[in-house]
DOKOL-118910 format. One record per residue (C-alpha): residue in three letters; y, x, z. Coordinates in steps of 0.2 Angstrom, whole numbers, padded with zeros to 4 digits. Layout:
BEGIN
<rec><residu>Ala</residu><v>Y</v><u>X</u><w>Z</w></rec>
...
END
This chain:
BEGIN
<rec><residu>Met</residu><v>0022</v><u>0146</u><w>-0030</w></rec>
<rec><residu>Ser</residu><v>0032</v><u>0131</u><w>-0032</w></rec>
<rec><residu>Gly</residu><v>0018</v><u>0120</u><w>-0034</w></rec>
<rec><residu>Ala</residu><v>0009</v><u>0123</u><w>-0017</w></rec>
<rec><residu>Thr</residu><v>0013</v><u>0109</u><w>-0004</w></rec>
<rec><residu>Leu</residu><v>0014</v><u>0115</u><w>0013</w></rec>
<rec><residu>Gly</residu><v>0004</v><u>0107</u><w>0028</w></rec>
<rec><residu>Pro</residu><v>-0001</v><u>0111</u><w>0045</w></rec>
<rec><residu>Gly</residu><v>-0009</v><u>0128</u><w>0047</w></rec>
<rec><residu>Asp</residu><v>-0002</v><u>0135</u><w>0032</w></rec>
<rec><residu>Ser</residu><v>0007</v><u>0153</u><w>0032</w></rec>
<rec><residu>Ile</residu><v>0023</v><u>0157</u><w>0024</w></rec>
<rec><residu>Thr</residu><v>0031</v><u>0174</u><w>0020</w></rec>
<rec><residu>Leu</residu><v>0049</v><u>0173</u><w>0017</w></rec>
<rec><residu>Ala</residu><v>0058</v><u>0185</u><w>0005</w></rec>
<rec><residu>Thr</residu><v>0077</v><u>0187</u><w>0011</w></rec>
<rec><residu>Pro</residu><v>0083</v><u>0205</u><w>0006</w></rec>
<rec><residu>Glu</residu><v>0101</v><u>0203</u><w>0012</w></rec>
<rec><residu>Ile</residu><v>0095</v><u>0196</u><w>0029</w></rec>
<rec><residu>Glu</residu><v>0084</v><u>0208</u><w>0038</w></rec>
<rec><residu>Glu</residu><v>0080</v><u>0196</u><w>0052</w></rec>
<rec><residu>Leu</residu><v>0070</v><u>0184</u><w>0040</w></rec>
<rec><residu>Asp</residu><v>0065</v><u>0197</u><w>0027</w></rec>
<rec><residu>Lys</residu><v>0045</v><u>0198</u><w>0024</w></rec>
<rec><residu>Arg</residu><v>0045</v><u>0187</u><w>0041</w></rec>
<rec><residu>Val</residu><v>0028</v><u>0177</u><w>0041</w></rec>
<rec><residu>Leu</residu><v>0030</v><u>0160</u><w>0047</w></rec>
<rec><residu>Ser</residu><v>0017</v><u>0147</u><w>0051</w></rec>
<rec><residu>Val</residu><v>0017</v><u>0128</u><w>0050</w></rec>
<rec><residu>Asp</residu><v>0013</v><u>0119</u><w>0066</w></rec>
<rec><residu>Ser</residu><v>0002</v><u>0104</u><w>0068</w></rec>
<rec><residu>Asp</residu><v>0018</v><u>0093</u><w>0066</w></rec>
<rec><residu>Gly</residu><v>0022</v><u>0100</u><w>0050</w></rec>
<rec><residu>Val</residu><v>0037</v><u>0110</u><w>0057</w></rec>
<rec><residu>Val</residu><v>0041</v><u>0129</u><w>0055</w></rec>
<rec><residu>Asp</residu><v>0052</v><u>0139</u><w>0068</w></rec>
<rec><residu>Val</residu><v>0064</v><u>0149</u><w>0057</w></rec>
<rec><residu>Pro</residu><v>0073</v><u>0163</u><w>0066</w></rec>
<rec><residu>Leu</residu><v>0093</v><u>0160</u><w>0064</w></rec>
<rec><residu>Val</residu><v>0090</v><u>0141</u><w>0058</w></rec>
<rec><residu>Gly</residu><v>0078</v><u>0132</u><w>0071</w></rec>
<rec><residu>Arg</residu><v>0063</v><u>0121</u><w>0068</w></rec>
<rec><residu>Val</residu><v>0063</v><u>0114</u><w>0050</w></rec>
<rec><residu>Lys</residu><v>0051</v><u>0102</u><w>0043</w></rec>
<rec><residu>Ala</residu><v>0040</v><u>0109</u><w>0031</w></rec>
<rec><residu>Gly</residu><v>0024</v><u>0097</u><w>0029</w></rec>
<rec><residu>Gly</residu><v>0023</v><u>0088</u><w>0012</w></rec>
<rec><residu>Leu</residu><v>0036</v><u>0100</u><w>0005</w></rec>
<rec><residu>Thr</residu><v>0033</v><u>0112</u><w>-0010</w></rec>
<rec><residu>Thr</residu><v>0037</v><u>0131</u><w>-0006</w></rec>
<rec><residu>Gln</residu><v>0052</v><u>0129</u><w>-0019</w></rec>
<rec><residu>Ala</residu><v>0059</v><u>0113</u><w>-0009</w></rec>
<rec><residu>Phe</residu><v>0056</v><u>0122</u><w>0009</w></rec>
<rec><residu>Ala</residu><v>0065</v><u>0138</u><w>0002</w></rec>
<rec><residu>Ala</residu><v>0079</v><u>0128</u><w>-0004</w></rec>
<rec><residu>Gln</residu><v>0081</v><u>0119</u><w>0013</w></rec>
<rec><residu>Ile</residu><v>0082</v><u>0135</u><w>0022</w></rec>
<rec><residu>Thr</residu><v>0095</v><u>0141</u><w>0009</w></rec>
<rec><residu>Ser</residu><v>0106</v><u>0126</u><w>0013</w></rec>
<rec><residu>Leu</residu><v>0104</v><u>0129</u><w>0032</w></rec>
<rec><residu>Leu</residu><v>0109</v><u>0147</u><w>0031</w></rec>
<rec><residu>His</residu><v>0124</v><u>0142</u><w>0021</w></rec>
<rec><residu>Arg</residu><v>0132</v><u>0140</u><w>0039</w></rec>
<rec><residu>Leu</residu><v>0130</v><u>0159</u><w>0042</w></rec>
<rec><residu>Tyr</residu><v>0130</v><u>0168</u><w>0026</w></rec>
<rec><residu>Leu</residu><v>0140</v><u>0167</u><w>0011</w></rec>
<rec><residu>Asn</residu><v>0127</v><u>0166</u><w>-0003</w></rec>
<rec><residu>Pro</residu><v>0110</v><u>0167</u><w>0005</w></rec>
<rec><residu>Gln</residu><v>0096</v><u>0170</u><w>-0006</w></rec>
<rec><residu>Val</residu><v>0079</v><u>0164</u><w>0000</w></rec>
<rec><residu>Ser</residu><v>0062</v><u>0163</u><w>-0008</w></rec>
<rec><residu>Ile</residu><v>0044</v><u>0162</u><w>-0003</w></rec>
<rec><residu>Ser</residu><v>0034</v><u>0179</u><w>-0008</w></rec>
<rec><residu>Ala</residu><v>0017</v><u>0173</u><w>-0001</w></rec>
<rec><residu>Val</residu><v>0009</v><u>0158</u><w>0006</w></rec>
<rec><residu>Glu</residu><v>-0009</v><u>0156</u><w>0013</w></rec>
<rec><residu>Val</residu><v>-0014</v><u>0138</u><w>0011</w></rec>
<rec><residu>Lys</residu><v>-0026</v><u>0131</u><w>0025</w></rec>
<rec><residu>Ser</residu><v>-0021</v><u>0113</u><w>0025</w></rec>
<rec><residu>Arg</residu><v>-0032</v><u>0102</u><w>0015</w></rec>
<rec><residu>Pro</residu><v>-0020</v><u>0085</u><w>0013</w></rec>
<rec><residu>Ile</residu><v>-0026</v><u>0068</u><w>0007</w></rec>
<rec><residu>Ser</residu><v>-0013</v><u>0055</u><w>0007</w></rec>
<rec><residu>Val</residu><v>-0020</v><u>0036</u><w>0009</w></rec>
<rec><residu>Val</residu><v>-0006</v><u>0022</u><w>0005</w></rec>
<rec><residu>Gly</residu><v>-0005</v><u>0004</u><w>0003</w></rec>
<rec><residu>Ser</residu><v>-0014</v><u>-0010</u><w>0013</w></rec>
<rec><residu>Val</residu><v>-0022</v><u>0001</u><w>0026</w></rec>
<rec><residu>Asn</residu><v>-0019</v><u>0000</u><w>0045</w></rec>
<rec><residu>Thr</residu><v>-0012</v><u>0018</u><w>0047</w></rec>
<rec><residu>Pro</residu><v>-0006</v><u>0024</u><w>0031</w></rec>
<rec><residu>Gly</residu><v>-0002</v><u>0043</u><w>0029</w></rec>
<rec><residu>Val</residu><v>-0009</v><u>0060</u><w>0025</w></rec>
<rec><residu>Gln</residu><v>-0026</v><u>0066</u><w>0033</w></rec>
<rec><residu>Gln</residu><v>-0034</v><u>0082</u><w>0032</w></rec>
<rec><residu>Ala</residu><v>-0049</v><u>0084</u><w>0021</w></rec>
<rec><residu>Asp</residu><v>-0059</v><u>0093</u><w>0035</w></rec>
<rec><residu>Gly</residu><v>-0077</v><u>0096</u><w>0030</w></rec>
<rec><residu>His</residu><v>-0086</v><u>0084</u><w>0018</w></rec>
<rec><residu>Lys</residu><v>-0077</v><u>0067</u><w>0018</w></rec>
<rec><residu>Arg</residu><v>-0082</v><u>0053</u><w>0008</w></rec>
<rec><residu>Leu</residu><v>-0069</v><u>0037</u><w>0003</w></rec>
<rec><residu>Leu</residu><v>-0077</v><u>0026</u><w>0017</w></rec>
<rec><residu>Glu</residu><v>-0074</v><u>0039</u><w>0030</w></rec>
<rec><residu>Val</residu><v>-0056</v><u>0042</u><w>0024</w></rec>
<rec><residu>Leu</residu><v>-0053</v><u>0023</u><w>0025</w></rec>
<rec><residu>Ser</residu><v>-0060</v><u>0022</u><w>0042</w></rec>
<rec><residu>Ser</residu><v>-0049</v><u>0036</u><w>0048</w></rec>
<rec><residu>Ala</residu><v>-0034</v><u>0027</u><w>0041</w></rec>
<rec><residu>Gly</residu><v>-0038</v><u>0012</u><w>0052</w></rec>
<rec><residu>Gly</residu><v>-0048</v><u>0002</u><w>0039</w></rec>
<rec><residu>Leu</residu><v>-0040</v><u>-0010</u><w>0025</w></rec>
<rec><residu>Arg</residu><v>-0028</v><u>-0024</u><w>0031</w></rec>
<rec><residu>Gln</residu><v>-0031</v><u>-0041</u><w>0029</w></rec>
<rec><residu>Asp</residu><v>-0020</v><u>-0042</u><w>0013</w></rec>
<rec><residu>Ala</residu><v>-0029</v><u>-0028</u><w>0004</w></rec>
<rec><residu>Gly</residu><v>-0034</v><u>-0032</u><w>-0014</w></rec>
<rec><residu>Pro</residu><v>-0051</v><u>-0031</u><w>-0021</w></rec>
<rec><residu>Arg</residu><v>-0049</v><u>-0014</u><w>-0029</w></rec>
<rec><residu>Ile</residu><v>-0046</v><u>0004</u><w>-0022</w></rec>
<rec><residu>Glu</residu><v>-0038</v><u>0018</u><w>-0033</w></rec>
<rec><residu>Val</residu><v>-0043</v><u>0035</u><w>-0030</w></rec>
<rec><residu>Thr</residu><v>-0031</v><u>0048</u><w>-0041</w></rec>
<rec><residu>Arg</residu><v>-0035</v><u>0067</u><w>-0043</w></rec>
<rec><residu>Leu</residu><v>-0027</v><u>0080</u><w>-0051</w></rec>
<rec><residu>Leu</residu><v>-0039</v><u>0086</u><w>-0065</w></rec>
<rec><residu>Ala</residu><v>-0037</v><u>0105</u><w>-0061</w></rec>
<rec><residu>Ala</residu><v>-0045</v><u>0100</u><w>-0044</w></rec>
<rec><residu>Gly</residu><v>-0061</v><u>0094</u><w>-0053</w></rec>
<rec><residu>Ser</residu><v>-0066</v><u>0078</u><w>-0061</w></rec>
<rec><residu>Leu</residu><v>-0071</v><u>0062</u><w>-0052</w></rec>
<rec><residu>Pro</residu><v>-0089</v><u>0056</u><w>-0055</w></rec>
<rec><residu>Ala</residu><v>-0093</v><u>0047</u><w>-0072</w></rec>
<rec><residu>Ser</residu><v>-0101</v><u>0033</u><w>-0061</w></rec>
<rec><residu>Val</residu><v>-0084</v><u>0026</u><w>-0056</w></rec>
<rec><residu>Ser</residu><v>-0077</v><u>0028</u><w>-0074</w></rec>
<rec><residu>Pro</residu><v>-0062</v><u>0037</u><w>-0070</w></rec>
<rec><residu>Lys</residu><v>-0047</v><u>0037</u><w>-0084</w></rec>
<rec><residu>Ala</residu><v>-0036</v><u>0052</u><w>-0088</w></rec>
<rec><residu>Ser</residu><v>-0018</v><u>0051</u><w>-0089</w></rec>
<rec><residu>Gly</residu><v>-0008</v><u>0066</u><w>-0091</w></rec>
<rec><residu>Arg</residu><v>-0014</v><u>0079</u><w>-0078</w></rec>
<rec><residu>Phe</residu><v>-0022</v><u>0066</u><w>-0067</w></rec>
<rec><residu>Glu</residu><v>-0038</v><u>0055</u><w>-0068</w></rec>
<rec><residu>Thr</residu><v>-0039</v><u>0038</u><w>-0058</w></rec>
<rec><residu>Ala</residu><v>-0054</v><u>0029</u><w>-0054</w></rec>
<rec><residu>Asp</residu><v>-0053</v><u>0010</u><w>-0049</w></rec>
<rec><residu>Ile</residu><v>-0067</v><u>0005</u><w>-0036</w></rec>
<rec><residu>Ser</residu><v>-0071</v><u>-0012</u><w>-0031</w></rec>
<rec><residu>Val</residu><v>-0070</v><u>-0015</u><w>-0013</w></rec>
<rec><residu>Ser</residu><v>-0085</v><u>-0027</u><w>-0011</w></rec>
<rec><residu>Asp</residu><v>-0095</v><u>-0014</u><w>-0020</w></rec>
<rec><residu>Leu</residu><v>-0090</v><u>-0001</u><w>-0007</w></rec>
<rec><residu>Leu</residu><v>-0091</v><u>-0011</u><w>0009</w></rec>
<rec><residu>Glu</residu><v>-0106</v><u>-0021</u><w>0005</w></rec>
<rec><residu>Gly</residu><v>-0116</v><u>-0006</u><w>-0002</w></rec>
<rec><residu>Lys</residu><v>-0119</v><u>-0013</u><w>-0018</w></rec>
<rec><residu>Ser</residu><v>-0114</v><u>0003</u><w>-0028</w></rec>
<rec><residu>Pro</residu><v>-0117</v><u>0018</u><w>-0017</w></rec>
<rec><residu>Ala</residu><v>-0109</v><u>0030</u><w>-0030</w></rec>
<rec><residu>Ser</residu><v>-0092</v><u>0021</u><w>-0027</w></rec>
<rec><residu>Asn</residu><v>-0092</v><u>0031</u><w>-0011</w></rec>
<rec><residu>Val</residu><v>-0084</v><u>0046</u><w>-0019</w></rec>
<rec><residu>Val</residu><v>-0082</v><u>0062</u><w>-0011</w></rec>
<rec><residu>Ile</residu><v>-0063</v><u>0065</u><w>-0007</w></rec>
<rec><residu>Leu</residu><v>-0056</v><u>0082</u><w>-0011</w></rec>
<rec><residu>Pro</residu><v>-0040</v><u>0091</u><w>-0005</w></rec>
<rec><residu>Gly</residu><v>-0025</v><u>0084</u><w>-0014</w></rec>
<rec><residu>Asp</residu><v>-0033</v><u>0066</u><w>-0019</w></rec>
<rec><residu>Ala</residu><v>-0021</v><u>0051</u><w>-0017</w></rec>
<rec><residu>Ile</residu><v>-0030</v><u>0034</u><w>-0011</w></rec>
<rec><residu>Thr</residu><v>-0020</v><u>0018</u><w>-0015</w></rec>
<rec><residu>Val</residu><v>-0025</v><u>0001</u><w>-0008</w></rec>
<rec><residu>Pro</residu><v>-0014</v><u>-0011</u><w>-0018</w></rec>
<rec><residu>Lys</residu><v>-0009</v><u>-0027</u><w>-0009</w></rec>
<rec><residu>Ala</residu><v>-0019</v><u>-0043</u><w>-0013</w></rec>
<rec><residu>Arg</residu><v>-0014</v><u>-0057</u><w>-0025</w></rec>
<rec><residu>Leu</residu><v>-0011</v><u>-0071</u><w>-0013</w></rec>
<rec><residu>Ile</residu><v>-0005</v><u>-0090</u><w>-0013</w></rec>
<rec><residu>Tyr</residu><v>0000</v><u>-0099</u><w>0002</w></rec>
<rec><residu>Val</residu><v>-0003</v><u>-0117</u><w>0008</w></rec>
<rec><residu>Ile</residu><v>0008</v><u>-0122</u><w>0020</w></rec>
<rec><residu>Gly</residu><v>0014</v><u>-0139</u><w>0028</w></rec>
<rec><residu>Asp</residu><v>0003</v><u>-0154</u><w>0033</w></rec>
<rec><residu>Val</residu><v>-0015</v><u>-0146</u><w>0031</w></rec>
<rec><residu>Lys</residu><v>-0027</v><u>-0140</u><w>0044</w></rec>
<rec><residu>Lys</residu><v>-0028</v><u>-0123</u><w>0042</w></rec>
<rec><residu>Ala</residu><v>-0010</v><u>-0115</u><w>0034</w></rec>
<rec><residu>Gly</residu><v>-0010</v><u>-0099</u><w>0028</w></rec>
<rec><residu>Gly</residu><v>-0010</v><u>-0086</u><w>0013</w></rec>
<rec><residu>Phe</residu><v>-0026</v><u>-0085</u><w>0003</w></rec>
<rec><residu>Val</residu><v>-0032</v><u>-0071</u><w>-0007</w></rec>
<rec><residu>Val</residu><v>-0035</v><u>-0074</u><w>-0025</w></rec>
<rec><residu>Gly</residu><v>-0052</v><u>-0066</u><w>-0029</w></rec>
<rec><residu>Glu</residu><v>-0055</v><u>-0051</u><w>-0040</w></rec>
<rec><residu>His</residu><v>-0062</v><u>-0063</u><w>-0054</w></rec>
<rec><residu>Asp</residu><v>-0057</v><u>-0080</u><w>-0049</w></rec>
<rec><residu>Asn</residu><v>-0042</v><u>-0090</u><w>-0051</w></rec>
<rec><residu>Leu</residu><v>-0036</v><u>-0102</u><w>-0037</w></rec>
<rec><residu>Thr</residu><v>-0033</v><u>-0120</u><w>-0041</w></rec>
<rec><residu>Val</residu><v>-0025</v><u>-0133</u><w>-0030</w></rec>
<rec><residu>Leu</residu><v>-0041</v><u>-0141</u><w>-0026</w></rec>
<rec><residu>Lys</residu><v>-0048</v><u>-0124</u><w>-0021</w></rec>
<rec><residu>Ala</residu><v>-0032</v><u>-0119</u><w>-0011</w></rec>
<rec><residu>Leu</residu><v>-0034</v><u>-0137</u><w>-0002</w></rec>
<rec><residu>Ala</residu><v>-0052</v><u>-0133</u><w>0001</w></rec>
<rec><residu>Leu</residu><v>-0047</v><u>-0116</u><w>0009</w></rec>
<rec><residu>Ala</residu><v>-0035</v><u>-0124</u><w>0020</w></rec>
<rec><residu>Glu</residu><v>-0047</v><u>-0136</u><w>0026</w></rec>
<rec><residu>Gly</residu><v>-0039</v><u>-0151</u><w>0018</w></rec>
<rec><residu>Leu</residu><v>-0025</v><u>-0163</u><w>0023</w></rec>
<rec><residu>Gln</residu><v>-0019</v><u>-0168</u><w>0040</w></rec>
<rec><residu>Gly</residu><v>-0020</v><u>-0187</u><w>0043</w></rec>
<rec><residu>Thr</residu><v>0000</v><u>-0187</u><w>0042</w></rec>
<rec><residu>Ala</residu><v>0000</v><u>-0179</u><w>0026</w></rec>
<rec><residu>Asp</residu><v>0012</v><u>-0186</u><w>0013</w></rec>
<rec><residu>Ala</residu><v>0000</v><u>-0181</u><w>-0002</w></rec>
<rec><residu>Ala</residu><v>0010</v><u>-0190</u><w>-0015</w></rec>
<rec><residu>His</residu><v>0025</v><u>-0178</u><w>-0012</w></rec>
<rec><residu>Ala</residu><v>0019</v><u>-0161</u><w>-0013</w></rec>
<rec><residu>Lys</residu><v>0027</v><u>-0147</u><w>-0021</w></rec>
<rec><residu>Ile</residu><v>0023</v><u>-0130</u><w>-0029</w></rec>
<rec><residu>Val</residu><v>0035</v><u>-0118</u><w>-0027</w></rec>
<rec><residu>His</residu><v>0035</v><u>-0103</u><w>-0038</w></rec>
<rec><residu>Pro</residu><v>0042</v><u>-0086</u><w>-0033</w></rec>
<rec><residu>Glu</residu><v>0057</v><u>-0088</u><w>-0044</w></rec>
<rec><residu>Asp</residu><v>0060</v><u>-0105</u><w>-0034</w></rec>
<rec><residu>Ala</residu><v>0058</v><u>-0098</u><w>-0018</w></rec>
<rec><residu>Ala</residu><v>0071</v><u>-0084</u><w>-0021</w></rec>
<rec><residu>Ala</residu><v>0084</v><u>-0098</u><w>-0027</w></rec>
<rec><residu>Ala</residu><v>0096</v><u>-0103</u><w>-0014</w></rec>
<rec><residu>Ser</residu><v>0087</v><u>-0121</u><w>-0012</w></rec>
<rec><residu>Ala</residu><v>0068</v><u>-0122</u><w>-0013</w></rec>
<rec><residu>Ser</residu><v>0069</v><u>-0140</u><w>-0014</w></rec>
<rec><residu>Asp</residu><v>0068</v><u>-0138</u><w>-0034</w></rec>
<rec><residu>Gly</residu><v>0048</v><u>-0133</u><w>-0033</w></rec>
<rec><residu>Gln</residu><v>0038</v><u>-0142</u><w>-0045</w></rec>
<rec><residu>Pro</residu><v>0032</v><u>-0161</u><w>-0039</w></rec>
<rec><residu>Leu</residu><v>0014</v><u>-0163</u><w>-0036</w></rec>
<rec><residu>Asn</residu><v>0006</v><u>-0180</u><w>-0032</w></rec>
<rec><residu>Val</residu><v>-0010</v><u>-0173</u><w>-0023</w></rec>
<rec><residu>Arg</residu><v>-0016</v><u>-0191</u><w>-0020</w></rec>
<rec><residu>Lys</residu><v>-0019</v><u>-0194</u><w>-0037</w></rec>
<rec><residu>Leu</residu><v>-0027</v><u>-0177</u><w>-0040</w></rec>
<rec><residu>Leu</residu><v>-0039</v><u>-0180</u><w>-0026</w></rec>
<rec><residu>Ala</residu><v>-0043</v><u>-0197</u><w>-0033</w></rec>
<rec><residu>Gly</residu><v>-0047</v><u>-0187</u><w>-0050</w></rec>
<rec><residu>Lys</residu><v>-0033</v><u>-0197</u><w>-0059</w></rec>
<rec><residu>Thr</residu><v>-0024</v><u>-0180</u><w>-0064</w></rec>
<rec><residu>Arg</residu><v>-0030</v><u>-0163</u><w>-0070</w></rec>
<rec><residu>Asp</residu><v>-0031</v><u>-0149</u><w>-0057</w></rec>
<rec><residu>Met</residu><v>-0018</v><u>-0134</u><w>-0059</w></rec>
<rec><residu>Val</residu><v>-0021</v><u>-0115</u><w>-0057</w></rec>
<rec><residu>Leu</residu><v>-0010</v><u>-0108</u><w>-0045</w></rec>
<rec><residu>Arg</residu><v>0000</v><u>-0090</u><w>-0049</w></rec>
<rec><residu>Pro</residu><v>0001</v><u>-0077</u><w>-0037</w></rec>
<rec><residu>Asp</residu><v>0014</v><u>-0079</u><w>-0023</w></rec>
<rec><residu>Asp</residu><v>0014</v><u>-0097</u><w>-0027</w></rec>
<rec><residu>Val</residu><v>0017</v><u>-0108</u><w>-0011</w></rec>
<rec><residu>Leu</residu><v>0008</v><u>-0126</u><w>-0011</w></rec>
<rec><residu>Phe</residu><v>0018</v><u>-0136</u><w>0001</w></rec>
<rec><residu>Ile</residu><v>0011</v><u>-0152</u><w>0009</w></rec>
<rec><residu>Pro</residu><v>0024</v><u>-0163</u><w>0018</w></rec>
<rec><residu>Ser</residu><v>0021</v><u>-0174</u><w>0032</w></rec>
<rec><residu>Ser</residu><v>0025</v><u>-0193</u><w>0030</w></rec>
<rec><residu>Leu</residu><v>0042</v><u>-0190</u><w>0038</w></rec>
<rec><residu>Pro</residu><v>0060</v><u>-0195</u><w>0031</w></rec>
<rec><residu>Lys</residu><v>0064</v><u>-0186</u><w>0014</w></rec>
<rec><residu>Lys</residu><v>0078</v><u>-0176</u><w>0020</w></rec>
<rec><residu>Phe</residu><v>0068</v><u>-0168</u><w>0036</w></rec>
<rec><residu>Ala</residu><v>0054</v><u>-0164</u><w>0023</w></rec>
<rec><residu>Val</residu><v>0065</v><u>-0154</u><w>0012</w></rec>
<rec><residu>Arg</residu><v>0073</v><u>-0145</u><w>0026</w></rec>
<rec><residu>Ala</residu><v>0054</v><u>-0141</u><w>0033</w></rec>
<rec><residu>Leu</residu><v>0050</v><u>-0134</u><w>0015</w></rec>
<rec><residu>Glu</residu><v>0064</v><u>-0123</u><w>0015</w></rec>
<rec><residu>Ala</residu><v>0061</v><u>-0116</u><w>0033</w></rec>
<rec><residu>Ala</residu><v>0044</v><u>-0113</u><w>0028</w></rec>
<rec><residu>Ile</residu><v>0047</v><u>-0104</u><w>0012</w></rec>
<rec><residu>Gln</residu><v>0057</v><u>-0092</u><w>0023</w></rec>
<rec><residu>Thr</residu><v>0043</v><u>-0088</u><w>0034</w></rec>
<rec><residu>Gly</residu><v>0029</v><u>-0091</u><w>0022</w></rec>
<rec><residu>Thr</residu><v>0024</v><u>-0072</u><w>0020</w></rec>
<rec><residu>Gly</residu><v>0023</v><u>-0070</u><w>0039</w></rec>
<rec><residu>Ile</residu><v>0009</v><u>-0082</u><w>0041</w></rec>
<rec><residu>Ala</residu><v>-0009</v><u>-0079</u><w>0043</w></rec>
<rec><residu>Ile</residu><v>-0019</v><u>-0072</u><w>0029</w></rec>
<rec><residu>Trp</residu><v>-0037</v><u>-0078</u><w>0024</w></rec>
<rec><residu>Lys</residu><v>-0051</v><u>-0071</u><w>0014</w></rec>
END
C-alpha cells in the first residue's frame, strides 16, 4: 500500500480503530490534490504516497489525541500522473487521460523553452511496461530511460520517437548547453551548443552577426564559469579577435557557459566595469538557436 502515489480522483479508506469519527471513513482526493479530513481539515495528498499521507494525518491528530494510530486500509487509484520537468514552459504533473504521446504531453506543458537542450529523457518504471526498442531504452535498477532527439521528434524524422506515454512516466527536458556573446556585437545573447557541434570563437561571432564598428577587437576576453564566479571578472582569458579574424591566430573552442566579451573602444577602466556588469546579467539576456 505504501507504494501508491495519490492524485486527484483517488479514494482512500482510513483505518483508525481508536478514533470512531475516522475509522473506515472513505475520503476522496479533490481536483486540487487535497483531502477534507474530519477533525483535521483540508490536507494536501496529491503527490504523496499512502504511507506519507497517513503519517501526515497522524501528526495532525497529535493535537487532539495522545497516541493516534492511522493507516490506509484501502485505496482506489483513479489518477494517472505524468510528470514533466525541466525546460518546458509549464512544468508539473499531468493526468494521462486517454492515449497520449510524447508530443501531446510536451504541448500540454506549454512546449519547450528557448533554453531547452537537444535531447529529451523519458523514464519509466519497468513494472509498468517497457519503452519501445526503437528508442533504445537503457535500464537502471527498477527504471529504464530513453534518450530522444528533439530534432527527430519535432521535425518528424523519426516517428517512432513520439512514444506513447504511460501513467507514472517522467519526462525530463534538460537545459541546453549555452555560450554567451556580449559587448560590442550586433546580436548579443546566449547561443545553444548543438547536439553534435562545438562552438568556436569564429562561429560564436558569426551567430552574433559580427562586431560593431566601435568594437575593440584586440582586447576581447573569454570568461569561463569559474572566472565569472570570482570576485572580479577582469581576469578572463585575453583574446585578440582582430588577429583571429585576420587568420593570424588559431580559432578556439568555447566551453559551455563561457562568455565571449567584446569591449568597445573606450578607456580600459570603463571596459572592465562594463565586463563585470555584463557577467552579472549575462544569463538573463536573450537565448538564440
